[in-house]
N, CA, C and O of each residue as an XYZ file, in Angstrom:
740
protein
N      43.957    -82.914     -0.939
C      43.366    -82.095     -1.968
C      43.740    -80.648     -1.696
O      43.675    -80.180     -0.559
N      44.132    -79.946     -2.752
C      44.458    -78.528     -2.649
C      43.276    -77.743     -3.200
O      42.828    -77.976     -4.322
N      42.784    -76.820     -2.406
C      41.603    -76.049     -2.789
C      41.885    -74.562     -2.644
O      42.595    -74.130     -1.736
N      41.315    -73.795     -3.556
C      41.387    -72.338     -3.500
C      39.982    -71.823     -3.215
O      39.045    -72.123     -3.955
N      39.837    -71.059     -2.159
C      38.556    -70.456     -1.786
C      38.642    -68.964     -2.060
O      39.560    -68.298     -1.582
N      37.689    -68.427     -2.831
C      37.680    -67.010     -3.185
C      36.435    -66.370     -2.575
O      35.312    -66.823     -2.799
N      36.657    -65.306     -1.798
C      35.576    -64.614     -1.101
C      35.424    -63.188     -1.632
O      36.422    -62.552     -1.969
N      34.192    -62.674     -1.712
C      33.996    -61.311     -2.209
C      34.375    -60.229     -1.204
O      34.486    -59.059     -1.570
N      34.573    -60.603      0.052
C      34.992    -59.651      1.086
C      35.704    -60.423      2.186
O      35.467    -61.619      2.354
N      36.575    -59.753      2.937
C      37.289    -60.463      4.003
C      36.320    -60.955      5.082
O      35.446    -60.201      5.512
N      36.460    -62.193      5.519
C      35.598    -62.697      6.584
C      36.093    -62.209      7.941
O      37.254    -62.406      8.299
N      35.207    -61.578      8.682
C      35.577    -61.036      9.990
C      34.735    -61.681     11.069
O      33.523    -61.814     10.902
N      35.344    -62.084     12.168
C      34.569    -62.690     13.260
C      33.494    -61.748     13.795
O      32.429    -62.194     14.223
N      33.774    -60.442     13.772
C      32.801    -59.478     14.261
C      31.950    -58.910     13.125
O      31.176    -57.977     13.342
N      32.084    -59.460     11.918
C      31.337    -58.980     10.763
C      29.938    -59.571     10.704
O      29.403    -60.048     11.705
N      29.369    -59.530      9.535
C      28.014    -60.025      9.342
C      27.957    -61.539      9.250
O      28.956    -62.233      9.437
N      26.763    -62.033      8.957
C      26.534    -63.477      8.892
C      27.378    -64.130      7.806
O      27.894    -65.229      8.009
N      27.529    -63.475      6.658
C      28.304    -64.098      5.572
C      29.765    -64.275      5.983
O      30.382    -65.285      5.642
N      30.328    -63.302      6.714
C      31.709    -63.428      7.171
C      31.884    -64.550      8.178
O      32.852    -65.308      8.117
N      30.948    -64.649      9.098
C      31.034    -65.720     10.098
C      30.839    -67.090      9.448
O      31.489    -68.059      9.839
N      29.951    -67.174      8.464
C      29.756    -68.447      7.742
C      31.020    -68.825      6.969
O      31.405    -69.994      6.932
N      31.659    -67.836      6.355
C      32.894    -68.110      5.616
C      33.982    -68.610      6.559
O      34.723    -69.532      6.217
N      34.082    -68.013      7.739
C      35.074    -68.485      8.718
C      34.784    -69.919      9.152
O      35.708    -70.715      9.324
N      33.509    -70.251      9.330
C      33.144    -71.628      9.693
C      33.495    -72.590      8.560
O      33.971    -73.697      8.814
N      33.264    -72.179      7.316
C      33.614    -73.002      6.162
C      35.117    -73.250      6.119
O      35.561    -74.379      5.907
N      35.892    -72.198      6.319
C      37.360    -72.322      6.308
C      37.824    -73.271      7.409
O      38.629    -74.170      7.166
N      37.313    -73.065      8.613
C      37.696    -73.923      9.742
C      37.325    -75.379      9.454
O      38.131    -76.279      9.687
N      36.121    -75.614      8.955
C      35.672    -76.974      8.672
C      36.499    -77.661      7.601
O      36.860    -78.828      7.753
N      36.806    -76.948      6.512
C      37.618    -77.550      5.443
C      39.016    -77.894      5.951
O      39.543    -78.968      5.661
N      39.601    -76.987      6.699
C      40.951    -77.247      7.225
C      40.952    -78.397      8.224
O      41.883    -79.202      8.236
N      39.912    -78.484      9.068
C      39.834    -79.576     10.036
C      39.636    -80.923      9.355
O      39.966    -81.960      9.932
N      39.106    -80.923      8.145
C      38.930    -82.169      7.395
C      40.106    -82.458      6.460
O      39.998    -83.301      5.569
N      41.217    -81.769      6.658
C      42.436    -82.092      5.933
C      42.569    -81.467      4.558
O      43.447    -81.871      3.795
N      41.740    -80.504      4.211
C      41.856    -79.860      2.909
C      42.968    -78.816      2.985
O      42.966    -77.965      3.874
N      43.910    -78.882      2.056
C      44.968    -77.884      1.945
C      44.338    -76.663      1.286
O      44.126    -76.649      0.074
N      44.041    -75.649      2.076
C      43.196    -74.540      1.640
C      43.979    -73.236      1.565
O      44.681    -72.849      2.500
N      43.835    -72.574      0.427
C      44.341    -71.208      0.268
C      43.125    -70.312      0.101
O      42.218    -70.641     -0.663
N      43.093    -69.189      0.801
C      41.935    -68.303      0.791
C      42.340    -66.928      0.283
O      43.266    -66.308      0.807
N      41.634    -66.454     -0.747
C      41.790    -65.098     -1.265
C      40.489    -64.353     -1.023
O      39.409    -64.881     -1.291
N      40.584    -63.128     -0.516
C      39.392    -62.314     -0.267
C      39.600    -60.920     -0.845
O      40.672    -60.334     -0.694
N      38.583    -60.396     -1.498
C      38.635    -59.044     -2.061
C      38.213    -58.046     -0.995
O      37.237    -58.262     -0.276
N      38.955    -56.956     -0.901
C      38.524    -55.868     -0.022
C      38.218    -54.679     -0.934
O      39.116    -54.047     -1.492
N      36.914    -54.395     -1.067
C      36.472    -53.281     -1.894
C      36.230    -52.070     -1.007
O      36.284    -52.177      0.218
N      35.964    -50.924     -1.613
C      35.857    -49.693     -0.822
C      34.729    -49.727      0.192
O      34.777    -48.977      1.166
N      33.729    -50.554      0.009
C      32.583    -50.615      0.925
C      32.736    -51.684      2.006
O      31.842    -51.857      2.835
N      33.850    -52.395      2.003
C      34.036    -53.505      2.950
C      34.098    -52.997      4.392
O      34.560    -51.888      4.656
N      33.628    -53.823      5.302
C      33.687    -53.522      6.726
C      35.158    -53.481      7.133
O      35.908    -54.397      6.798
N      35.589    -52.431      7.852
C      36.999    -52.378      8.250
C      37.342    -53.472      9.259
O      36.506    -53.892     10.060
N      38.573    -53.909      9.195
C      39.044    -54.936     10.119
C      39.958    -55.910      9.406
O      39.976    -55.985      8.178
N      40.708    -56.646     10.184
C      41.636    -57.624      9.629
C      41.104    -59.029      9.862
O      40.704    -59.370     10.975
N      41.099    -59.842      8.816
C      40.655    -61.227      8.984
C      41.704    -62.036      9.738
O      42.832    -61.580      9.924
N      41.329    -63.231     10.167
C      42.299    -64.094     10.862
C      43.486    -64.443      9.960
O      43.427    -64.264      8.744
N      44.550    -64.937     10.565
C      45.744    -65.345      9.814
C      45.385    -66.416      8.791
O      44.450    -67.194      8.978
N      46.151    -66.435      7.708
C      45.953    -67.453      6.686
C      44.975    -67.053      5.596
O      44.666    -67.865      4.723
N      44.480    -65.819      5.625
C      43.557    -65.331      4.591
C      44.243    -64.170      3.891
O      44.540    -63.148      4.508
N      44.492    -64.335      2.591
C      45.132    -63.287      1.807
C      44.072    -62.291      1.345
O      43.086    -62.670      0.713
N      44.281    -61.029      1.663
C      43.337    -59.983      1.281
C      43.921    -59.184      0.126
O      45.061    -58.725      0.190
N      43.129    -59.022     -0.931
C      43.525    -58.230     -2.084
C      42.732    -56.932     -2.025
O      41.515    -56.928     -2.204
N      43.439    -55.821     -1.770
C      42.777    -54.517     -1.725
C      42.517    -54.047     -3.146
O      43.439    -53.943     -3.955
N      41.257    -53.765     -3.445
C      40.866    -53.372     -4.801
C      40.533    -51.893     -4.863
O      39.891    -51.336     -3.972
N      40.985    -51.283     -5.931
C      40.646    -49.887     -6.190
C      39.268    -49.866     -6.858
O      38.922    -50.796     -7.587
N      38.481    -48.813     -6.615
C      37.197    -48.725     -7.314
C      37.430    -48.598     -8.821
O      38.450    -48.067     -9.260
N      36.477    -49.090     -9.595
C      36.601    -48.968    -11.045
C      36.608    -47.499    -11.427
O      35.876    -46.702    -10.839
N      37.427    -47.130    -12.405
C      37.491    -45.716    -12.790
C      36.168    -45.248    -13.384
O      35.399    -46.035    -13.938
N      35.928    -43.966    -13.256
C      34.719    -43.384    -13.843
C      34.907    -43.293    -15.355
O      36.033    -43.277    -15.851
N      33.822    -43.236    -16.057
C      33.892    -43.099    -17.507
C      32.872    -43.982    -18.188
O      32.217    -44.807    -17.551
N      32.748    -43.801    -19.475
C      31.736    -44.512    -20.255
C      32.038    -46.010    -20.358
O      31.150    -46.835    -20.146
N      33.288    -46.366    -20.682
C      33.608    -47.783    -20.891
C      33.392    -48.626    -19.632
O      32.740    -49.667    -19.714
N      33.911    -48.219    -18.475
C      33.633    -49.005    -17.263
C      32.141    -49.094    -16.956
O      31.662    -50.123    -16.478
N      31.419    -48.031    -17.226
C      29.964    -48.045    -16.988
C      29.272    -49.049    -17.909
O      28.391    -49.788    -17.470
N      29.668    -49.078    -19.197
C      29.098    -50.054    -20.130
C      29.417    -51.477    -19.691
O      28.558    -52.357    -19.745
N      30.649    -51.698    -19.260
C      31.012    -53.032    -18.780
C      30.159    -53.436    -17.586
O      29.730    -54.585    -17.488
N      29.913    -52.498    -16.681
C      29.107    -52.837    -15.506
C      27.656    -53.097    -15.879
O      26.960    -53.820    -15.166
N      27.185    -52.522    -16.983
C      25.820    -52.788    -17.428
C      25.710    -54.126    -18.143
O      24.726    -54.845    -17.972
N      26.719    -54.464    -18.947
C      26.661    -55.720    -19.694
C      27.057    -56.912    -18.847
O      26.581    -58.024    -19.074
N      27.918    -56.689    -17.879
C      28.334    -57.748    -16.950
C      28.259    -57.205    -15.533
O      29.285    -56.925    -14.913
N      27.044    -57.058    -15.020
C      26.885    -56.418    -13.714
C      27.579    -57.150    -12.582
O      27.916    -56.537    -11.569
N      27.797    -58.435    -12.730
C      28.438    -59.205    -11.665
C      29.904    -59.474    -11.963
O      30.538    -60.274    -11.275
N      30.451    -58.816    -12.980
C      31.810    -59.101    -13.403
C      32.852    -58.131    -12.904
O      33.984    -58.154    -13.387
N      32.509    -57.268    -11.944
C      33.469    -56.295    -11.443
C      34.727    -56.937    -10.893
O      35.828    -56.448    -11.144
N      34.586    -58.014    -10.152
C      35.763    -58.696     -9.611
C      36.578    -59.361    -10.717
O      37.795    -59.497    -10.593
N      35.916    -59.777    -11.796
C      36.616    -60.423    -12.906
C      37.457    -59.425    -13.690
O      38.326    -59.822    -14.466
N      37.208    -58.145    -13.497
C      37.989    -57.101    -14.166
C      39.015    -56.475    -13.220
O      39.583    -55.430    -13.537
N      39.253    -57.079    -12.096
C      40.108    -56.472    -11.075
C      41.417    -57.253    -10.921
O      41.642    -58.271    -11.576
N      42.264    -56.739    -10.034
C      43.518    -57.413     -9.704
C      43.257    -58.789     -9.094
O      44.080    -59.696     -9.222
N      42.118    -58.941     -8.435
C      41.774    -60.230     -7.834
C      41.730    -61.329     -8.895
O      42.145    -62.457     -8.631
N      41.235    -61.014    -10.084
C      41.139    -62.020    -11.145
C      42.511    -62.572    -11.504
O      42.665    -63.777    -11.704
N      43.503    -61.701    -11.588
C      44.866    -62.151    -11.894
C      45.402    -63.042    -10.778
O      46.032    -64.067    -11.042
N      45.152    -62.651     -9.542
C      45.618    -63.445     -8.395
C      44.924    -64.809     -8.364
O      45.552    -65.816     -8.037
N      43.624    -64.845     -8.706
C      42.880    -66.107     -8.717
C      43.434    -67.028     -9.799
O      43.633    -68.217     -9.553
N      43.687    -66.491    -10.998
C      44.247    -67.329    -12.075
C      45.592    -67.919    -11.672
O      45.854    -69.094    -11.926
N      46.440    -67.121    -11.052
C      47.755    -67.617    -10.628
C      47.617    -68.673     -9.533
O      48.280    -69.709     -9.584
N      46.765    -68.420     -8.550
C      46.584    -69.366     -7.440
C      45.873    -70.637     -7.901
O      46.142    -71.720     -7.381
N      44.970    -70.513     -8.872
C      44.220    -71.682     -9.348
C      45.128    -72.699    -10.033
O      44.820    -73.890    -10.055
N      46.235    -72.238    -10.586
C      47.161    -73.160    -11.254
C      47.731    -74.185    -10.283
O      48.143    -75.267    -10.700
N      47.760    -73.857     -8.983
C      48.294    -74.765     -7.974
C      47.201    -75.525     -7.231
O      47.504    -76.298     -6.321
N      45.933    -75.321     -7.600
C      44.814    -75.932     -6.872
C      44.188    -77.067     -7.677
O      44.244    -77.093     -8.906
N      43.587    -78.005     -6.938
C      42.834    -79.086     -7.580
C      41.401    -78.657     -7.870
O      40.790    -79.117     -8.835
N      40.871    -77.775     -7.032
C      39.504    -77.287     -7.207
C      39.449    -75.838     -6.725
O      40.145    -75.455     -5.784
N      38.615    -75.046     -7.383
C      38.431    -73.642     -7.019
C      37.009    -73.478     -6.502
O      36.050    -73.863     -7.171
N      36.878    -72.909     -5.317
C      35.578    -72.702     -4.668
C      35.305    -71.201     -4.683
O      36.008    -70.433     -4.025
N      34.289    -70.783     -5.429
C      33.911    -69.375     -5.516
C      32.699    -69.154     -4.625
O      31.641    -69.746     -4.839
N      32.860    -68.310     -3.638
C      31.818    -68.095     -2.642
C      31.007    -66.853     -2.997
O      31.558    -65.758     -3.118
N      29.722    -67.023     -3.160
C      28.750    -65.961     -3.427
C      28.783    -65.489     -4.886
O      29.743    -65.730     -5.617
N      27.720    -64.820     -5.274
C      27.499    -64.440     -6.669
C      28.586    -63.522     -7.238
O      28.992    -63.745     -8.379
N      29.085    -62.505     -6.525
C      30.085    -61.618     -7.148
C      31.348    -62.324     -7.618
O      32.014    -61.824     -8.525
N      31.701    -63.458     -7.044
C      32.924    -64.156     -7.450
C      32.683    -65.142     -8.594
O      33.650    -65.657     -9.155
N      31.447    -65.417     -8.954
C      31.133    -66.458     -9.945
C      31.799    -66.213    -11.294
O      32.216    -67.168    -11.950
N      31.909    -64.967    -11.722
C      32.516    -64.674    -13.023
C      34.016    -64.964    -13.049
O      34.600    -65.049    -14.129
N      34.645    -65.115    -11.898
C      36.079    -65.396    -11.852
C      36.406    -66.793    -12.373
O      37.553    -67.054    -12.735
N      35.446    -67.680    -12.420
C      35.694    -69.052    -12.847
C      35.595    -69.289    -14.335
O      35.819    -70.410    -14.791
N      35.267    -68.268    -15.107
C      35.037    -68.450    -16.552
C      36.217    -69.043    -17.304
O      36.028    -69.943    -18.122
N      37.423    -68.565    -17.050
C      38.578    -68.958    -17.860
C      39.501    -69.955    -17.176
O      40.631    -70.153    -17.620
N      39.040    -70.579    -16.111
C      39.899    -71.505    -15.381
C      39.757    -72.917    -15.933
O      38.670    -73.332    -16.332
N      40.859    -73.644    -15.950
C      40.803    -75.028    -16.433
C      40.511    -76.013    -15.303
O      40.147    -77.159    -15.565
N      40.665    -75.581    -14.052
C      40.385    -76.447    -12.908
C      38.873    -76.523    -12.680
O      38.134    -75.636    -13.108
N      38.418    -77.577    -12.009
C      36.997    -77.642    -11.633
C      36.650    -76.468    -10.716
O      37.418    -76.111     -9.823
N      35.489    -75.882    -10.953
C      35.057    -74.713    -10.190
C      33.721    -75.019     -9.529
O      32.800    -75.535    -10.162
N      33.633    -74.691     -8.244
C      32.386    -74.801     -7.499
C      31.969    -73.383     -7.136
O      32.736    -72.652     -6.510
N      30.764    -72.989     -7.522
C      30.245    -71.672     -7.145
C      29.166    -71.885     -6.093
O      28.162    -72.550     -6.350
N      29.372    -71.327     -4.924
C      28.417    -71.460     -3.817
C      27.562    -70.202     -3.801
O      28.022    -69.133     -3.399
N      26.314    -70.336     -4.241
C      25.403    -69.204     -4.325
C      24.379    -69.288     -3.205
O      23.872    -70.365     -2.893
N      24.085    -68.163     -2.614
C      23.114    -68.092     -1.534
C      21.812    -67.534     -2.077
O      21.824    -66.679     -2.962
N      20.701    -68.002     -1.561
C      19.437    -67.399     -1.942
C      18.515    -67.352     -0.737
O      18.606    -68.169      0.180
N      17.628    -66.373     -0.769
C      16.728    -66.111      0.341
C      15.537    -67.061      0.277
O      14.962    -67.282     -0.789
N      15.182    -67.607      1.406
C      14.010    -68.483      1.489
C      12.916    -67.741      2.249
O      13.122    -67.282      3.372
N      11.771    -67.637      1.626
C      10.633    -67.006      2.298
C       9.723    -68.095      2.824
O       9.478    -69.090      2.142
N       9.225    -67.912      4.022
C       8.387    -68.932      4.639
C       6.931    -68.847      4.188
O       6.174    -69.798      4.384
N       6.527    -67.737      3.591
C       5.123    -67.587      3.223
C       4.773    -68.227      1.877
O       3.595    -68.326      1.535
N       5.773    -68.663      1.111
C       5.510    -69.359     -0.147
C       6.713    -70.224     -0.505
O       7.847    -69.878     -0.171
N       6.481    -71.321     -1.166
C       7.607    -72.193     -1.520
C       8.446    -71.552     -2.622
O       7.917    -71.084     -3.631
N       9.730    -71.538     -2.417
C      10.646    -70.945     -3.385
C      11.113    -71.963     -4.411
O      11.286    -71.637     -5.585
N      11.314    -73.184     -3.971
C      11.847    -74.203     -4.861
C      13.353    -74.071     -4.963
O      13.926    -73.056     -4.567
N      13.968    -75.065     -5.476
C      15.412    -75.049     -5.641
C      15.785    -74.072     -6.760
O      15.048    -73.963     -7.740
N      16.923    -73.351     -6.636
C      17.265    -72.346     -7.640
C      17.589    -72.922     -9.008
O      17.593    -72.179     -9.989
N      17.861    -74.215     -9.111
C      18.168    -74.805    -10.412
C      16.915    -75.360    -11.096
O      17.008    -75.962    -12.166
N      15.774    -75.164    -10.495
C      14.521    -75.623    -11.103
C      13.720    -74.444    -11.620
O      13.918    -73.313    -11.177
N      12.828    -74.697    -12.544
C      12.049    -73.624    -13.166
C      11.121    -72.905    -12.188
O      10.885    -71.707    -12.346
N      10.594    -73.599    -11.188
C       9.656    -72.933    -10.282
C      10.316    -71.789     -9.520
O       9.627    -70.888     -9.041
N      11.650    -71.814     -9.404
C      12.373    -70.729     -8.751
C      12.132    -69.415     -9.498
O      11.904    -68.382     -8.870
N      12.179    -69.445    -10.820
C      12.000    -68.249    -11.633
C      10.594    -67.674    -11.470
O      10.436    -66.456    -11.388
N       9.588    -68.515    -11.422
C       8.208    -68.034    -11.353
C       7.904    -67.361    -10.017
O       7.055    -66.471     -9.959
N       8.573    -67.764     -8.958
C       8.355    -67.138     -7.661
C       8.976    -65.752     -7.620
O       8.467    -64.863     -6.938
N      10.093    -65.557     -8.359
C      10.729    -64.252     -8.375
C       9.816    -63.184     -8.971
O       9.864    -62.023     -8.566
N       8.998    -63.573     -9.919
C       8.095    -62.613    -10.539
C       8.809    -61.810    -11.607
O      10.001    -62.003    -11.846
N       8.078    -60.903    -12.251
C       8.690    -60.126    -13.329
C       9.661    -59.088    -12.772
O       9.489    -58.578    -11.665
N      10.665    -58.798    -13.554
C      11.626    -57.756    -13.203
C      11.798    -56.875    -14.432
O      11.453    -57.277    -15.543
N      12.322    -55.695    -14.235
C      12.471    -54.802    -15.379
C      13.888    -54.264    -15.430
O      14.601    -54.252    -14.427
N      14.282    -53.821    -16.609
C      15.556    -53.160    -16.799
C      16.740    -54.022    -16.428
O      16.782    -55.215    -16.731
N      17.701    -53.403    -15.768
C      18.944    -54.068    -15.408
C      18.700    -55.278    -14.511
O      19.383    -56.294    -14.638
N      17.732    -55.174    -13.609
C      17.461    -56.283    -12.699
C      17.079    -57.533    -13.484
O      17.482    -58.637    -13.117
N      16.312    -57.380    -14.551
C      15.917    -58.515    -15.362
C      17.137    -59.186    -15.990
O      17.227    -60.414    -16.006
N      18.076    -58.392    -16.505
C      19.293    -58.943    -17.092
C      20.096    -59.675    -16.016
O      20.638    -60.750    -16.272
N      20.175    -59.103    -14.822
C      20.901    -59.764    -13.741
C      20.262    -61.100    -13.381
O      20.968    -62.082    -13.155
N      18.935    -61.146    -13.326
C      18.253    -62.414    -13.039
C      18.565    -63.444    -14.109
O      18.804    -64.611    -13.801
N      18.565    -63.015    -15.372
C      18.874    -63.949    -16.462
C      20.302    -64.480    -16.324
O      20.536    -65.679    -16.477
N      21.258    -63.589    -16.034
C      22.649    -64.027    -15.898
C      22.797    -65.047    -14.778
O      23.516    -66.035    -14.926
N      22.128    -64.813    -13.674
C      22.184    -65.760    -12.551
C      21.561    -67.089    -12.964
O      22.118    -68.150    -12.682
N      20.407    -67.038    -13.630
C      19.770    -68.278    -14.091
C      20.689    -69.047    -15.022
O      20.808    -70.268    -14.910
N      21.352    -68.336    -15.955
C      22.220    -68.997    -16.917
C      23.426    -69.620    -16.213
O      23.862    -70.711    -16.580
N      23.969    -68.926    -15.197
C      25.067    -69.498    -14.418
C      24.639    -70.771    -13.706
O      25.437    -71.690    -13.523
N      23.364    -70.820    -13.304
C      22.844    -71.998    -12.617
C      22.467    -73.128    -13.579
O      22.087    -74.216    -13.147
N      22.575    -72.862    -14.886
C      22.305    -73.898    -15.869
C      20.945    -73.832    -16.508
O      20.617    -74.699    -17.318
N      20.143    -72.853    -16.186
C      18.808    -72.728    -16.773
C      18.871    -71.754    -17.946
O      18.315    -70.658    -17.875
N      19.545    -72.150    -19.024
C      19.703    -71.288    -20.191
C      18.632    -71.656    -21.206
O      18.645    -72.741    -21.788
N      17.714    -70.736    -21.401
C      16.594    -70.934    -22.310
C      16.633    -69.829    -23.357
O      16.553    -68.650    -23.011
N      16.754    -70.192    -24.630
C      16.873    -69.212    -25.714
C      15.693    -68.246    -25.752
O      15.862    -67.088    -26.136
N      14.512    -68.693    -25.366
C      13.342    -67.802    -25.369
C      13.518    -66.642    -24.396
O      12.996    -65.552    -24.629
N      14.246    -66.868    -23.312
C      14.452    -65.821    -22.318
C      15.419    -64.738    -22.821
O      15.397    -63.607    -22.334
N      16.262    -65.089    -23.791
C      17.207    -64.122    -24.341
C      16.513    -63.199    -25.331
O      16.849    -62.018    -25.414
N      15.552    -63.719    -26.081
C      14.865    -62.942    -27.114
C      14.213    -61.684    -26.553
O      14.093    -60.687    -27.264
N      13.797    -61.711    -25.312
C      13.141    -60.560    -24.680
C      14.067    -59.350    -24.657
O      13.602    -58.211    -24.627
N      15.370    -59.592    -24.672
C      16.353    -58.513    -24.518
C      16.948    -58.050    -25.846
O      17.986    -57.389    -25.843
N      16.326    -58.376    -26.979
C      16.857    -57.979    -28.284
C      16.958    -56.466    -28.442
O      17.836    -55.977    -29.152
N      16.065    -55.717    -27.787
C      16.074    -54.264    -27.927
C      17.271    -53.627    -27.227
O      17.571    -52.459    -27.474
N      17.957    -54.362    -26.364
C      19.137    -53.860    -25.659
C      20.346    -54.657    -26.152
O      20.616    -55.747    -25.646
N      21.089    -54.113    -27.154
C      22.192    -54.879    -27.759
C      23.244    -55.346    -26.756
O      23.750    -56.462    -26.873
N      23.583    -54.511    -25.771
C      24.615    -54.898    -24.794
C      24.142    -56.073    -23.945
O      24.890    -57.028    -23.733
N      22.901    -56.007    -23.459
C      22.363    -57.095    -22.651
C      22.205    -58.362    -23.492
O      22.496    -59.464    -23.026
N      21.742    -58.200    -24.731
C      21.547    -59.350    -25.625
C      22.881    -60.065    -25.872
O      22.949    -61.294    -25.854
N      23.943    -59.277    -26.105
C      25.276    -59.870    -26.346
C      25.785    -60.581    -25.092
O      26.333    -61.680    -25.179
N      25.606    -59.956    -23.931
C      26.060    -60.571    -22.678
C      25.355    -61.884    -22.409
O      25.970    -62.834    -21.925
N      24.069    -61.946    -22.717
C      23.283    -63.163    -22.455
C      23.586    -64.266    -23.462
O      23.346    -65.440    -23.181
N      24.108    -63.907    -24.623
C      24.423    -64.904    -25.651
C      25.844    -65.437    -25.560
O      26.248    -66.270    -26.372
N      26.606    -64.965    -24.579
C      27.985    -65.472    -24.416
C      28.008    -66.896    -23.958
O      29.083    -67.469    -23.774
């Protein structure tokens, strides 16, 4: 099986937990015989350092200042990578893959236009003081509590990506045309 793994930042052995987990995932997939190609975005805030061999790093320029990029970031807050050079590289690499594995929420929008099967691996925080529930179930939303402004739109987008698309949840955002349009896509 040929697989493409897309990471929002280069995995570094001396980096944070997400980088070390990504390296373990890569090692495990390769040890189980998966023909794996790895693309990682390096944004301006990324931890400096070089990842191990076999990981292609795409250096990304920050989005230009101005009204249009700002509007795009408001309507698609998690779509920054989908508007970057990484998106073009992912589309080209996906043509040679049997499955595309998108790691973490920032990469999820990269799978929108791909014809190959896409797996999005999303992480969520578990609190020990109250049950969170699985993120694909309704009780997950109730534990998050109310949110306002942009955060509320981001929560809705994440819920919709997870398959919990409820038309009643979109109606709340009618007063914000950009958010309403993004949620109705």
